[in-house]
C-alpha positions, 0 to 999 in steps of 0.5 A: 500499500502506498499514499500520494497527496494531492491538494490535501487529499490522501490517495491510496493505491495498492501495488504488487509485482515488478514490470511495466505499470499496469494501473487499474481504475475502478467503477463507482460504488467499487474500490481497489478490492474489486481488482484483486484477481488482477493483482493475484494473476498479473503481478508476475509480469507487471506492477500492477496497481489499483487505486481507491480513487478520492472519495473511495475505500482508504482514500480521503473524502472528495473536496468541494466541486470535484469534477472529472478534470481533478480525478485526472489530476489525482491519477497523475500524481499516482502514475507519477509516483510509480516512476519514470515513463508511461503505464498501461491505464486500464478503467472499468466503467466509470473508471473507463471514463477516468481513464479517458479524462486523464488521456485527455490531460495527460497523454505523455503518461499513458502507454495504452488504454484498456477501456472496459465495459465503459462510457464516453461519459453517460451522456456521451454513451446512452440516451437521454431517457436511459440517463435520467433513469439511472440518476433517479433510480440511484438517488431512490436507493441512496435515500432508502432508510438502509442508505446502502449501494446495491453491489448487485445492482441489475446488469452489473453480472450476466447471472447471479454474482460470483459467489466467491466475491459476494462477500468482497462486493458486500464489503465494498458496498458497505463503504460507499459514501453517498456524497461520492456517488453523488457527485459521480452521478452529476459528472457522468450525466453530464459528461460527453467525451465523444469529441476525444475518441478520434484523438486517442493516438495510443494502442487501445483495448476495448474489453467488454462482456458479451452480456453487459446490459448496463453498457452494451455492446452497441456502445463498444462498437461506437468506441471501435468505429471512433478510436483509431485502430482500437481493439475489441475483445468481447468476453463470452458470458460476462456482464458489466464487471467482467473482471470478477465475472470471468477473470481468467479470459479478463486477465489473458486479454489484458496480459496479451495486449500489455506485452504487445504494447511494451 
């Protein structure tokens, strides 16, 4: 575990192994623990890094008026702390949106992009009525008496969550901060990164669950059309959180892609 500070906020990340750095960015409602299968499996060839983004896990609370560019700046501090040279940047769902914004501001720190079941912002990838429905649904969930984020939100998995990871999902859900989710909802509802996609000039892997209904394959196809020479790999039988639902296939795709772009 290591910590960097950006603007007074402590940002914690885990790192395992030695080699070219691969930095994993989790989705909303998760933290670094969601990447446990990747830290375990890929540390033989890479320095595998998983952060707790600001406002999640062991990291400090979000400052006031935090935006997508602020997440990108925080991530830059993490990547720069790893040593000289760019890193492979992999983001799942909301984390992929952060990865794209990081590329916008810090392309020199990006060796490759690995975009997993993600969005060019909700505004940039989903119909307006779907964006409104998602924002309203999560707000209702957080306003309920329990106020706990649902780690099995419909569509996150193609079937039932893998039994071995249910305790992990429950533990992450129990530590979700409503203010963080509220900020992310507002950011995602307002973000449209479609202008950025054609400018991506690093090797890009699109890694998608075949049965993802949160960010369906139609979104992946639009990414593939917009990003020059992007490679799409579809994981059979996987939903939105494909790294947990099909970790072997996920890890094999990441390993092969990163080794192909040293």
